[in-house]
Short mmCIF file of the C-alpha atoms (twelve columns), coordinates in Angstrom:
data_MODEL
# 
_entry.id   MODEL 
# 
loop_
_atom_site.group_PDB 
_atom_site.id 
_atom_site.type_symbol 
_atom_site.label_atom_id 
_atom_site.label_alt_id 
_atom_site.label_comp_id 
_atom_site.label_asym_id 
_atom_site.label_seq_id 
_atom_site.Cartn_x 
_atom_site.Cartn_y 
_atom_site.Cartn_z 
_atom_site.pdbx_PDB_model_num 
ATOM 1   C CA . MET A 1   -0.034  0.036   -0.073  1 
ATOM 2   C CA . ILE A 2   1.450   3.557   -1.073  1 
ATOM 3   C CA . SER A 3   2.060   5.665   1.992   1 
ATOM 4   C CA . LEU A 4   0.780   9.311   2.559   1 
ATOM 5   C CA . THR A 5   3.747   10.092  5.256   1 
ATOM 6   C CA . ASP A 6   6.232   11.324  3.002   1 
ATOM 7   C CA . ASP A 7   5.041   13.581  0.447   1 
ATOM 8   C CA . PRO A 8   0.491   13.586  0.975   1 
ATOM 9   C CA . ALA A 9   0.580   16.010  -1.669  1 
ATOM 10  C CA . GLY A 10  2.604   14.374  -4.202  1 
ATOM 11  C CA . THR A 11  0.252   11.152  -3.862  1 
ATOM 12  C CA . LEU A 12  -2.778  12.938  -4.273  1 
ATOM 13  C CA . VAL A 13  -1.525  14.481  -7.158  1 
ATOM 14  C CA . SER A 14  -0.670  11.933  -8.634  1 
ATOM 15  C CA . PHE A 15  -3.791  9.864   -7.844  1 
ATOM 16  C CA . GLY A 16  -5.413  12.384  -9.707  1 
ATOM 17  C CA . HIS A 17  -3.426  12.055  -12.742 1 
ATOM 18  C CA . ALA A 18  -3.454  8.080   -12.338 1 
ATOM 19  C CA . LEU A 19  -7.745  9.143   -12.738 1 
ATOM 20  C CA . ARG A 20  -6.779  10.554  -15.958 1 
ATOM 21  C CA . ALA A 21  -5.519  7.509   -17.535 1 
ATOM 22  C CA . HIS A 22  -8.195  5.369   -16.468 1 
ATOM 23  C CA . GLY A 23  -10.566 7.690   -18.789 1 
ATOM 24  C CA . VAL A 24  -11.910 9.812   -15.746 1 
ATOM 25  C CA . SER A 25  -11.839 13.999  -16.281 1 
ATOM 26  C CA . VAL A 26  -10.287 15.344  -13.021 1 
ATOM 27  C CA . SER A 27  -9.742  18.800  -12.652 1 
ATOM 28  C CA . PRO A 28  -6.729  20.181  -10.465 1 
ATOM 29  C CA . ALA A 29  -9.412  22.463  -8.354  1 
ATOM 30  C CA . GLU A 30  -11.596 19.032  -7.742  1 
ATOM 31  C CA . ILE A 31  -8.148  17.788  -6.755  1 
ATOM 32  C CA . VAL A 32  -7.647  20.598  -4.333  1 
ATOM 33  C CA . THR A 33  -10.577 19.753  -2.827  1 
ATOM 34  C CA . PHE A 34  -9.785  16.236  -2.837  1 
ATOM 35  C CA . ALA A 35  -6.913  17.248  -0.553  1 
ATOM 36  C CA . ARG A 36  -8.248  19.100  1.764   1 
ATOM 37  C CA . ALA A 37  -10.965 16.266  2.566   1 
ATOM 38  C CA . VAL A 38  -7.964  14.388  3.311   1 
ATOM 39  C CA . SER A 39  -6.228  16.439  5.318   1 
ATOM 40  C CA . VAL A 40  -9.418  17.220  7.811   1 
ATOM 41  C CA . LEU A 41  -10.596 13.322  7.637   1 
ATOM 42  C CA . GLY A 42  -6.398  12.025  8.243   1 
ATOM 43  C CA . THR A 43  -4.866  8.962   6.305   1 
ATOM 44  C CA . ASP A 44  -4.996  6.176   8.979   1 
ATOM 45  C CA . GLU A 45  -8.044  5.461   7.463   1 
ATOM 46  C CA . LEU A 46  -8.161  3.548   3.943   1 
ATOM 47  C CA . ASP A 47  -11.862 3.713   4.192   1 
ATOM 48  C CA . ASP A 48  -12.055 7.989   4.588   1 
ATOM 49  C CA . LEU A 49  -9.368  8.316   1.847   1 
ATOM 50  C CA . TYR A 50  -11.188 6.139   -0.302  1 
ATOM 51  C CA . TRP A 51  -14.828 8.039   -0.205  1 
ATOM 52  C CA . SER A 52  -13.160 11.245  0.297   1 
ATOM 53  C CA . GLY A 53  -11.903 10.358  -3.288  1 
ATOM 54  C CA . ARG A 54  -15.110 8.925   -4.730  1 
ATOM 55  C CA . THR A 55  -17.002 12.190  -3.140  1 
ATOM 56  C CA . CYS A 56  -14.381 14.961  -4.475  1 
ATOM 57  C CA . LEU A 57  -13.242 13.412  -7.918  1 
ATOM 58  C CA . ILE A 58  -16.405 11.838  -9.536  1 
ATOM 59  C CA . SER A 59  -19.436 13.430  -10.965 1 
ATOM 60  C CA . GLY A 60  -21.807 10.695  -11.434 1 
ATOM 61  C CA . TYR A 61  -22.098 6.765   -11.812 1 
ATOM 62  C CA . ALA A 62  -20.512 5.733   -15.236 1 
ATOM 63  C CA . ASP A 63  -16.908 7.297   -13.726 1 
ATOM 64  C CA . ILE A 64  -17.142 5.145   -10.609 1 
ATOM 65  C CA . PRO A 65  -15.627 1.294   -12.123 1 
ATOM 66  C CA . ALA A 66  -12.930 3.606   -13.599 1 
ATOM 67  C CA . TYR A 67  -12.635 5.152   -10.086 1 
ATOM 68  C CA . ASP A 68  -12.570 1.928   -8.413  1 
ATOM 69  C CA . ALA A 69  -10.177 0.526   -10.394 1 
ATOM 70  C CA . ALA A 70  -7.491  3.532   -10.203 1 
ATOM 71  C CA . PHE A 71  -7.992  3.378   -6.447  1 
ATOM 72  C CA . ALA A 72  -7.280  -0.413  -5.947  1 
ATOM 73  C CA . SER A 73  -3.980  -0.002  -9.063  1 
ATOM 74  C CA . PHE A 74  -2.891  3.203   -6.951  1 
ATOM 75  C CA . PHE A 75  -3.439  2.576   -3.622  1 
ATOM 76  C CA . LEU A 76  -3.848  -1.124  -2.938  1 
ATOM 77  C CA . GLY A 77  -1.687  -2.991  -5.728  1 
ATOM 78  C CA . SER A 78  -4.630  -4.895  -7.081  1 
ATOM 79  C CA . ASP A 79  -5.908  -4.725  -10.240 1 
ATOM 80  C CA . LEU A 80  -9.745  -4.101  -10.930 1 
ATOM 81  C CA . PRO A 81  -11.919 -4.986  -14.117 1 
ATOM 82  C CA . ALA A 82  -13.146 -0.844  -14.676 1 
ATOM 83  C CA . SER A 83  -16.574 -1.182  -16.412 1 
ATOM 84  C CA . THR A 84  -18.211 1.808   -17.761 1 
ATOM 85  C CA . ASP A 85  -21.512 0.959   -19.057 1 
ATOM 86  C CA . PRO A 86  -23.974 2.405   -16.298 1 
ATOM 87  C CA . ALA A 87  -26.398 -0.014  -17.421 1 
ATOM 88  C CA . GLU A 88  -24.444 -2.423  -15.433 1 
ATOM 89  C CA . ASP A 89  -24.825 -0.627  -12.324 1 
ATOM 90  C CA . GLU A 90  -27.566 -0.553  -9.559  1 
ATOM 91  C CA . ASP A 91  -30.351 1.908   -9.198  1 
ATOM 92  C CA . ALA A 92  -29.357 5.414   -7.746  1 
ATOM 93  C CA . ASP A 93  -30.103 4.365   -3.993  1 
ATOM 94  C CA . SER A 94  -27.212 1.980   -3.756  1 
ATOM 95  C CA . PRO A 95  -23.601 2.251   -4.955  1 
ATOM 96  C CA . PRO A 96  -22.729 -0.223  -7.893  1 
ATOM 97  C CA . THR A 97  -21.583 -3.736  -6.751  1 
ATOM 98  C CA . ASP A 98  -18.231 -3.066  -8.630  1 
ATOM 99  C CA . VAL A 99  -17.471 -0.704  -5.127  1 
ATOM 100 C CA . THR A 100 -19.363 -2.741  -1.995  1 
ATOM 101 C CA . THR A 101 -18.525 -6.056  -1.191  1 
ATOM 102 C CA . SER A 102 -21.656 -7.791  0.732   1 
ATOM 103 C CA . ASP A 103 -21.097 -9.109  4.173   1 
ATOM 104 C CA . PRO A 104 -23.296 -11.986 5.775   1 
ATOM 105 C CA . SER A 105 -24.763 -9.775  7.858   1 
ATOM 106 C CA . GLY A 106 -25.764 -7.640  4.512   1 
ATOM 107 C CA . GLU A 107 -23.909 -4.586  5.764   1 
ATOM 108 C CA . ARG A 108 -22.300 -2.611  2.698   1 
ATOM 109 C CA . SER A 109 -18.277 -1.924  3.244   1 
ATOM 110 C CA . SER A 110 -15.764 0.046   0.953   1 
ATOM 111 C CA . LEU A 111 -14.178 -2.745  -1.704  1 
ATOM 112 C CA . VAL A 112 -10.597 -1.115  0.692   1 
ATOM 113 C CA . ASP A 113 -12.204 -3.598  3.040   1 
ATOM 114 C CA . SER A 114 -12.096 -6.693  0.435   1 
ATOM 115 C CA . PRO A 115 -10.283 -9.785  2.032   1 
ATOM 116 C CA . SER A 116 -9.948  -10.197 -1.759  1 
ATOM 117 C CA . VAL A 117 -7.683  -6.949  -1.603  1 
ATOM 118 C CA . GLN A 118 -4.311  -7.528  -0.188  1 
ATOM 119 C CA . PRO A 119 -2.496  -4.586  0.756   1 
ATOM 120 C CA . GLY A 120 0.739   -3.679  -0.982  1 
ATOM 121 C CA . ALA A 121 0.399   -6.785  -3.262  1 
ATOM 122 C CA . GLY A 122 1.668   -5.610  -6.693  1 
ATOM 123 C CA . VAL A 123 2.886   -2.082  -5.730  1 
ATOM 124 C CA . PRO A 124 6.436   -1.199  -7.175  1 
ATOM 125 C CA . GLU A 125 9.786   -1.511  -4.868  1 
ATOM 126 C CA . GLU A 126 9.983   2.189   -5.819  1 
ATOM 127 C CA . ARG A 127 7.008   3.471   -4.231  1 
ATOM 128 C CA . GLN A 128 6.720   1.890   -1.533  1 
ATOM 129 C CA . SER A 129 8.213   4.473   1.601   1 
ATOM 130 C CA . PRO A 130 9.899   3.128   4.093   1 
ATOM 131 C CA . ASP A 131 8.488   2.824   7.499   1 
ATOM 132 C CA . LEU A 132 9.985   6.158   9.246   1 
ATOM 133 C CA . GLY A 133 9.665   4.487   12.884  1 
ATOM 134 C CA . ALA A 134 11.697  1.389   11.556  1 
ATOM 135 C CA . VAL A 135 14.216  4.021   10.371  1 
ATOM 136 C CA . ALA A 136 14.017  5.656   14.030  1 
ATOM 137 C CA . SER A 137 14.640  2.564   16.019  1 
ATOM 138 C CA . LEU A 138 17.110  1.410   13.854  1 
ATOM 139 C CA . PHE A 139 19.415  5.348   13.846  1 
ATOM 140 C CA . GLU A 140 18.721  5.132   17.939  1 
ATOM 141 C CA . THR A 141 20.348  1.462   17.890  1 
ATOM 142 C CA . LEU A 142 23.186  2.062   15.567  1 
ATOM 143 C CA . ARG A 143 23.702  5.568   16.760  1 
ATOM 144 C CA . HIS A 144 26.813  5.091   18.982  1 
ATOM 145 C CA . ARG A 145 28.046  2.343   16.879  1 
ATOM 146 C CA . SER A 146 31.483  2.601   14.723  1 
ATOM 147 C CA . PHE A 147 30.868  2.353   10.920  1 
ATOM 148 C CA . SER A 148 33.225  -0.051  10.685  1 
ATOM 149 C CA . GLU A 149 31.314  -2.545  12.633  1 
ATOM 150 C CA . TRP A 150 28.068  -1.791  10.771  1 
ATOM 151 C CA . THR A 151 26.570  -5.229  8.207   1 
ATOM 152 C CA . ASP A 152 25.546  -5.004  5.096   1 
ATOM 153 C CA . GLU A 153 22.292  -4.986  5.477   1 
ATOM 154 C CA . GLU A 154 23.021  -2.155  7.418   1 
ATOM 155 C CA . ARG A 155 24.992  0.062   5.208   1 
ATOM 156 C CA . SER A 156 22.117  -0.346  2.687   1 
ATOM 157 C CA . ALA A 157 20.312  1.922   4.911   1 
ATOM 158 C CA . LEU A 158 22.669  4.747   5.463   1 
ATOM 159 C CA . GLY A 159 21.738  6.598   3.568   1 
ATOM 160 C CA . LEU A 160 18.088  7.065   5.025   1 
ATOM 161 C CA . LEU A 161 19.613  6.997   8.683   1 
ATOM 162 C CA . ILE A 162 21.743  10.205  7.699   1 
ATOM 163 C CA . ALA A 163 19.477  11.978  6.074   1 
ATOM 164 C CA . ARG A 164 17.983  12.061  9.251   1 
ATOM 165 C CA . ILE A 165 20.734  14.198  10.846  1 
ATOM 166 C CA . GLU A 166 20.142  18.293  10.140  1 
ATOM 167 C CA . VAL A 167 22.928  20.360  9.734   1 
ATOM 168 C CA . ARG A 168 23.157  24.133  9.842   1 
ATOM 169 C CA . VAL A 169 26.271  26.656  8.904   1 
ATOM 170 C CA . PRO A 170 27.305  29.773  10.703  1 
ATOM 171 C CA . ARG A 171 25.574  33.030  9.270   1 
ATOM 172 C CA . ARG A 172 27.462  36.533  7.726   1 
ATOM 173 C CA . CYS A 173 26.024  39.575  6.634   1 
ATOM 174 C CA . THR A 174 27.135  40.988  3.121   1 
ATOM 175 C CA . ARG A 175 27.873  43.925  1.505   1 
ATOM 176 C CA . ARG A 176 24.097  43.833  -0.231  1 
ATOM 177 C CA . LEU A 177 21.432  46.067  1.477   1 
ATOM 178 C CA . ARG A 178 17.519  45.564  1.490   1 
ATOM 179 C CA . PRO A 179 14.902  47.156  2.555   1 
ATOM 180 C CA . ALA A 180 13.380  47.126  6.165   1 
ATOM 181 C CA . ALA A 181 10.769  48.015  8.298   1 
ATOM 182 C CA . THR A 182 13.821  49.034  11.029  1 
ATOM 183 C CA . GLY A 183 17.190  49.671  11.102  1 
ATOM 184 C CA . THR A 184 19.932  52.055  11.651  1 
ATOM 185 C CA . ARG A 185 21.200  52.815  7.579   1 
ATOM 186 C CA . LEU A 186 18.449  55.297  6.141   1 
ATOM 187 C CA . ASP A 187 17.235  54.856  2.748   1 
ATOM 188 C CA . MET A 188 17.356  58.421  1.540   1 
ATOM 189 C CA . ARG A 189 15.894  57.036  -2.472  1 
ATOM 190 C CA . ARG A 190 12.674  55.694  -0.855  1 
ATOM 191 C CA . THR A 191 12.159  58.269  2.255   1 
ATOM 192 C CA . VAL A 192 12.352  61.191  -0.826  1 
ATOM 193 C CA . ARG A 193 9.979   59.196  -2.883  1 
ATOM 194 C CA . ARG A 194 7.483   58.871  -0.396  1 
ATOM 195 C CA . ALA A 195 7.856   62.721  0.501   1 
ATOM 196 C CA . LEU A 196 7.367   63.763  -2.519  1 
ATOM 197 C CA . GLN A 197 3.583   61.925  -2.376  1 
ATOM 198 C CA . SER A 198 2.518   63.903  0.863   1 
ATOM 199 C CA . ASP A 199 4.293   67.365  -0.959  1 
ATOM 200 C CA . GLY A 200 7.600   67.269  0.532   1 
ATOM 201 C CA . GLU A 201 6.861   66.567  4.152   1 
ATOM 202 C CA . VAL A 202 8.449   63.568  5.684   1 
ATOM 203 C CA . PHE A 203 5.886   61.361  7.195   1 
ATOM 204 C CA . ARG A 204 7.845   58.042  7.137   1 
ATOM 205 C CA . ARG A 205 10.670  57.254  7.179   1 
ATOM 206 C CA . SER A 206 12.366  53.767  5.276   1 
ATOM 207 C CA . TRP A 207 15.103  51.651  6.347   1 
ATOM 208 C CA . ARG A 208 17.665  49.489  4.732   1 
ATOM 209 C CA . ARG A 209 20.098  46.391  6.472   1 
ATOM 210 C CA . ARG A 210 22.393  43.874  5.493   1 
ATOM 211 C CA . VAL A 211 21.235  40.811  4.060   1 
ATOM 212 C CA . VAL A 212 22.291  38.081  6.122   1 
ATOM 213 C CA . ILE A 213 22.840  34.401  4.155   1 
ATOM 214 C CA . PRO A 214 24.425  30.998  5.435   1 
ATOM 215 C CA . ARG A 215 27.923  30.526  4.878   1 
ATOM 216 C CA . ARG A 216 29.452  28.693  2.052   1 
ATOM 217 C CA . LEU A 217 30.008  24.712  3.264   1 
ATOM 218 C CA . LEU A 218 33.280  22.491  1.912   1 
ATOM 219 C CA . LEU A 219 33.717  18.942  2.628   1 
ATOM 220 C CA . LEU A 220 37.304  17.477  1.991   1 
ATOM 221 C CA . VAL A 221 36.488  13.795  2.026   1 
ATOM 222 C CA . ASP A 222 39.416  11.475  2.670   1 
ATOM 223 C CA . VAL A 223 39.071  7.871   0.226   1 
ATOM 224 C CA . SER A 224 42.159  6.306   0.973   1 
ATOM 225 C CA . GLY A 225 42.001  2.879   2.190   1 
ATOM 226 C CA . SER A 226 42.897  3.487   5.754   1 
ATOM 227 C CA . MET A 227 39.386  5.454   5.363   1 
ATOM 228 C CA . SER A 228 37.587  2.920   3.606   1 
ATOM 229 C CA . THR A 229 34.809  1.917   6.194   1 
ATOM 230 C CA . GLN A 230 33.632  5.594   6.744   1 
ATOM 231 C CA . SER A 231 34.851  7.672   3.365   1 
ATOM 232 C CA . ARG A 232 30.964  5.893   2.146   1 
ATOM 233 C CA . ALA A 233 29.154  7.245   5.334   1 
ATOM 234 C CA . MET A 234 31.302  10.797  4.523   1 
ATOM 235 C CA . LEU A 235 29.711  10.873  0.731   1 
ATOM 236 C CA . HIS A 236 26.281  10.390  1.856   1 
ATOM 237 C CA . LEU A 237 26.440  12.940  4.471   1 
ATOM 238 C CA . ALA A 238 27.453  15.208  1.479   1 
ATOM 239 C CA . TYR A 239 25.105  14.301  -0.516  1 
ATOM 240 C CA . GLY A 240 22.433  15.384  2.207   1 
ATOM 241 C CA . LEU A 241 24.388  19.066  2.240   1 
ATOM 242 C CA . VAL A 242 24.162  19.076  -1.329  1 
ATOM 243 C CA . ALA A 243 20.696  18.219  -1.806  1 
ATOM 244 C CA . GLY A 244 20.180  20.574  0.751   1 
ATOM 245 C CA . THR A 245 20.099  24.407  0.674   1 
ATOM 246 C CA . LEU A 246 23.181  24.920  2.161   1 
ATOM 247 C CA . ARG A 247 25.663  26.590  -0.683  1 
ATOM 248 C CA . THR A 248 27.847  22.811  -0.365  1 
ATOM 249 C CA . GLU A 249 31.018  22.098  -2.239  1 
ATOM 250 C CA . VAL A 250 32.412  18.767  -2.295  1 
ATOM 251 C CA . PHE A 251 36.205  17.400  -2.771  1 
ATOM 252 C CA . CYS A 252 37.487  14.314  -2.323  1 
ATOM 253 C CA . PHE A 253 41.147  13.456  -1.776  1 
ATOM 254 C CA . GLY A 254 43.774  10.420  -1.517  1 
ATOM 255 C CA . THR A 255 47.209  10.700  -4.058  1 
ATOM 256 C CA . ARG A 256 45.270  13.563  -5.771  1 
ATOM 257 C CA . LEU A 257 42.111  15.682  -5.584  1 
ATOM 258 C CA . THR A 258 38.741  15.330  -7.313  1 
ATOM 259 C CA . ARG A 259 35.512  17.544  -7.311  1 
ATOM 260 C CA . THR A 260 32.463  15.483  -6.743  1 
ATOM 261 C CA . THR A 261 30.047  17.877  -6.311  1 
ATOM 262 C CA . VAL A 262 28.214  17.289  -9.747  1 
ATOM 263 C CA . PHE A 263 28.210  13.400  -8.690  1 
ATOM 264 C CA . LEU A 264 26.304  14.105  -5.788  1 
ATOM 265 C CA . ALA A 265 23.299  15.489  -7.649  1 
ATOM 266 C CA . GLY A 266 19.643  13.859  -8.026  1 
ATOM 267 C CA . ARG A 267 17.365  11.952  -6.226  1 
ATOM 268 C CA . ASP A 268 18.445  8.737   -5.548  1 
ATOM 269 C CA . ALA A 269 21.385  9.210   -2.176  1 
ATOM 270 C CA . ASP A 270 22.867  5.508   -3.371  1 
ATOM 271 C CA . LEU A 271 23.193  6.218   -7.004  1 
ATOM 272 C CA . ALA A 272 24.914  9.341   -6.155  1 
ATOM 273 C CA . VAL A 273 27.506  7.686   -3.373  1 
ATOM 274 C CA . GLU A 274 28.339  5.247   -6.315  1 
ATOM 275 C CA . ARG A 275 28.811  7.931   -9.101  1 
ATOM 276 C CA . ALA A 276 30.786  10.075  -6.624  1 
ATOM 277 C CA . SER A 277 32.797  6.872   -5.707  1 
ATOM 278 C CA . ALA A 278 33.111  5.580   -9.493  1 
ATOM 279 C CA . GLY A 279 34.559  9.467   -10.105 1 
ATOM 280 C CA . VAL A 280 37.187  8.896   -7.996  1 
ATOM 281 C CA . VAL A 281 40.190  7.574   -9.426  1 
ATOM 282 C CA . ASP A 282 42.394  6.717   -6.511  1 
ATOM 283 C CA . TRP A 283 39.744  5.307   -4.238  1 
ATOM 284 C CA . ALA A 284 40.686  3.621   -1.310  1 
ATOM 285 C CA . GLY A 285 44.650  4.343   -2.246  1 
ATOM 286 C CA . GLY A 286 47.614  6.167   -0.509  1 
ATOM 287 C CA . THR A 287 47.372  9.512   1.159   1 
ATOM 288 C CA . ARG A 288 49.252  12.515  0.107   1 
ATOM 289 C CA . ILE A 289 46.817  15.873  2.278   1 
ATOM 290 C CA . GLY A 290 49.749  18.151  1.610   1 
ATOM 291 C CA . ASP A 291 49.561  17.262  -2.377  1 
ATOM 292 C CA . SER A 292 45.806  17.413  -2.554  1 
ATOM 293 C CA . LEU A 293 45.532  20.842  -0.503  1 
ATOM 294 C CA . VAL A 294 48.041  22.306  -2.771  1 
ATOM 295 C CA . SER A 295 45.699  21.454  -5.937  1 
ATOM 296 C CA . LEU A 296 43.094  22.806  -4.258  1 
ATOM 297 C CA . LEU A 297 44.317  26.223  -3.247  1 
ATOM 298 C CA . ARG A 298 46.185  26.499  -6.115  1 
ATOM 299 C CA . ASP A 299 43.012  26.638  -8.593  1 
ATOM 300 C CA . PRO A 300 41.238  29.473  -8.439  1 
ATOM 301 C CA . VAL A 301 37.785  28.335  -9.237  1 
ATOM 302 C CA . ALA A 302 38.019  25.775  -5.974  1 
ATOM 303 C CA . LEU A 303 39.834  28.669  -4.256  1 
ATOM 304 C CA . ARG A 304 37.002  30.780  -4.609  1 
ATOM 305 C CA . HIS A 305 34.756  27.782  -2.681  1 
ATOM 306 C CA . VAL A 306 37.612  28.131  0.239   1 
ATOM 307 C CA . ARG A 307 37.523  31.798  1.354   1 
ATOM 308 C CA . GLY A 308 35.149  32.805  4.457   1 
ATOM 309 C CA . SER A 309 33.562  29.155  4.375   1 
ATOM 310 C CA . VAL A 310 33.442  26.534  7.022   1 
ATOM 311 C CA . VAL A 311 35.871  23.919  6.212   1 
ATOM 312 C CA . LEU A 312 35.351  20.436  7.138   1 
ATOM 313 C CA . VAL A 313 38.502  17.612  6.761   1 
ATOM 314 C CA . ALA A 314 36.962  14.117  7.132   1 
ATOM 315 C CA . SER A 315 40.881  12.333  7.585   1 
ATOM 316 C CA . ASP A 316 42.543  10.453  9.982   1 
ATOM 317 C CA . GLY A 317 45.745  12.347  9.232   1 
ATOM 318 C CA . LEU A 318 47.732  9.152   8.435   1 
ATOM 319 C CA . GLU A 319 50.148  11.514  5.932   1 
ATOM 320 C CA . THR A 320 52.014  9.235   3.725   1 
ATOM 321 C CA . GLY A 321 53.680  12.412  1.758   1 
ATOM 322 C CA . ASP A 322 55.123  15.644  3.778   1 
ATOM 323 C CA . PRO A 323 54.827  16.226  6.559   1 
ATOM 324 C CA . GLU A 324 55.899  19.849  6.450   1 
ATOM 325 C CA . LEU A 325 53.880  20.494  3.344   1 
ATOM 326 C CA . MET A 326 50.416  19.212  4.712   1 
ATOM 327 C CA . GLU A 327 51.478  21.928  7.792   1 
ATOM 328 C CA . SER A 328 51.956  24.657  5.355   1 
ATOM 329 C CA . GLN A 329 49.116  23.870  3.456   1 
ATOM 330 C CA . VAL A 330 46.806  23.149  6.648   1 
ATOM 331 C CA . ALA A 331 47.706  26.520  7.724   1 
ATOM 332 C CA . ARG A 332 47.412  28.087  4.878   1 
ATOM 333 C CA . LEU A 333 43.802  27.186  4.530   1 
ATOM 334 C CA . SER A 334 43.061  27.843  8.675   1 
ATOM 335 C CA . ARG A 335 43.863  31.398  7.482   1 
ATOM 336 C CA . LEU A 336 41.499  31.038  3.754   1 
ATOM 337 C CA . ALA A 337 38.289  29.923  6.002   1 
ATOM 338 C CA . TYR A 338 36.288  31.130  8.452   1 
ATOM 339 C CA . SER A 339 36.226  27.951  10.206  1 
ATOM 340 C CA . LEU A 340 38.488  24.720  9.770   1 
ATOM 341 C CA . VAL A 341 37.144  21.233  11.676  1 
ATOM 342 C CA . TRP A 342 38.853  18.561  11.167  1 
ATOM 343 C CA . MET A 343 36.554  14.746  11.257  1 
ATOM 344 C CA . SER A 344 38.762  12.345  12.269  1 
ATOM 345 C CA . PRO A 345 37.440  8.852   13.201  1 
ATOM 346 C CA . LEU A 346 40.662  8.199   15.205  1 
ATOM 347 C CA . LYS A 347 39.654  10.547  17.463  1 
ATOM 348 C CA . ALA A 348 36.475  8.275   18.788  1 
ATOM 349 C CA . ASP A 349 38.854  6.842   20.835  1 
ATOM 350 C CA . PRO A 350 39.608  8.421   24.349  1 
ATOM 351 C CA . ALA A 351 43.081  7.880   24.456  1 
ATOM 352 C CA . TYR A 352 43.461  8.968   21.064  1 
ATOM 353 C CA . ARG A 353 46.449  11.714  20.856  1 
ATOM 354 C CA . PRO A 354 47.900  13.918  17.262  1 
ATOM 355 C CA . LEU A 355 50.921  12.136  17.848  1 
ATOM 356 C CA . THR A 356 51.703  11.233  13.988  1 
ATOM 357 C CA . ARG A 357 54.109  14.047  12.557  1 
ATOM 358 C CA . GLY A 358 51.615  15.419  9.645   1 
ATOM 359 C CA . MET A 359 48.580  16.118  12.548  1 
ATOM 360 C CA . ARG A 360 50.792  16.992  15.709  1 
ATOM 361 C CA . LEU A 361 52.274  19.705  12.654  1 
ATOM 362 C CA . ALA A 362 48.937  20.424  11.922  1 
ATOM 363 C CA . PHE A 363 47.042  20.532  14.907  1 
ATOM 364 C CA . PRO A 364 47.651  23.729  16.099  1 
ATOM 365 C CA . HIS A 365 45.975  25.207  12.894  1 
ATOM 366 C CA . LEU A 366 43.334  23.727  13.274  1 
ATOM 367 C CA . ASP A 367 40.151  25.364  15.270  1 
ATOM 368 C CA . HIS A 368 38.268  22.442  16.392  1 
ATOM 369 C CA . LEU A 369 39.000  18.226  16.226  1 
ATOM 370 C CA . VAL A 370 36.043  16.210  16.549  1 
ATOM 371 C CA . ALA A 371 35.497  12.576  16.309  1 
ATOM 372 C CA . ALA A 372 33.285  11.136  13.201  1 
ATOM 373 C CA . ASP A 373 33.192  7.795   13.345  1 
ATOM 374 C CA . SER A 374 29.501  6.804   14.315  1 
ATOM 375 C CA . LEU A 375 26.217  8.597   13.845  1 
ATOM 376 C CA . GLY A 376 26.349  9.970   17.201  1 
ATOM 377 C CA . ASP A 377 29.588  11.826  15.642  1 
ATOM 378 C CA . LEU A 378 28.256  13.201  13.172  1 
ATOM 379 C CA . GLU A 379 25.126  14.709  14.883  1 
ATOM 380 C CA . ARG A 380 27.775  16.193  17.201  1 
ATOM 381 C CA . ILE A 381 29.173  18.058  14.386  1 
ATOM 382 C CA . ALA A 382 25.919  19.305  13.357  1 
ATOM 383 C CA . GLU A 383 25.153  20.442  16.893  1 
ATOM 384 C CA . LEU A 384 28.748  22.406  16.907  1 
ATOM 385 C CA . LEU A 385 28.710  24.280  13.234  1 
ATOM 386 C CA . PRO A 386 25.638  26.889  14.521  1 
ATOM 387 C CA . LYS A 387 27.872  27.180  17.835  1 
ATOM 388 C CA . LEU A 388 30.995  28.229  15.651  1 
ATOM 389 C CA . VAL A 389 29.889  32.402  15.857  1 
ATOM 390 C CA . SER A 390 27.326  34.179  17.971  1 
ATOM 391 C CA . GLY A 391 24.014  35.004  16.956  1 
ATOM 392 C CA . VAL A 392 24.845  37.697  13.772  1 
ATOM 393 C CA . ARG A 393 23.394  41.773  13.945  1 
ATOM 394 C CA . CYS A 394 23.988  43.196  10.786  1 
ATOM 395 C CA . PRO A 395 23.729  47.254  11.096  1 
# 
């Protein structure tokens, strides 16, 4: 049975298209009325959904058999013969036999109560919505478990679980000004224009204030062999950031730098992550963080995404190249970025200390060194980002 919990409006509109495919003329206004009726009755009872649709979308008995066939096919996954001959219907005092069934007590019930119709039968897999309660329960179960301990079945739900994490970033004041009800900057042009309407008398002053927008977010994902169990989780996080309203750029690095933002577009998270992993030629290879950051900071286009942005680096910091080069590039990255947050799966161990030479040199340039080895760690990172700065007040 198709679920209405994720996108009820879209589901009801799709049902209108299904009715038209069965030969029933349905107007947009009738679909709006149907949606309003469903919002009042709710979606818990399929019987209420059936009768509200039949009342709002059907104008005559001749269309009822086609409506029954469309409803059974769309919501129940069952095929019913659609009869369009009004002579096959019963008299006007009772609904047609195709619509109702009789039980031994003689009471009428709609087709959704018929035991011969099995909910969910015949519905394609891609149209069945996941059980939100089951996803929430699985999230709680796996919240504190390391990504390296997940089973293959649990990894298949990784995209749904990470999608539950809400990420917000600090905001910044731009140089652009917009009209405002109050403020400290007088909008002289609008004030004078209003004064001309009252013979030059200034009765109301107009104001302007700075436009406040979210800061850019730059995510650098280490896809080397030592990060193989965490890289896919980081890419699912990257997909959620790219698909959201935040201005996000994503780069993957191992022995070289690869921009993967373009691969993470689309509605299917798993397919987007597969495209991104296939587009990275050095997946599960070595780690040359310094060389990768050199490529990032030498590219004028990539450099534009670094300046003033919140930079998240998902890496264990196990550099196989020149540690001094890594230190110098991390220092420059920290100066250009608004905030530099290093997400290391090794930090999940309470005994972890950045003792490797590369991390020891880079550590003084980091704003935050946080753990990133479980869903709970990603939640804490999401809670940290808005706190990187206090509330923005623009003049």
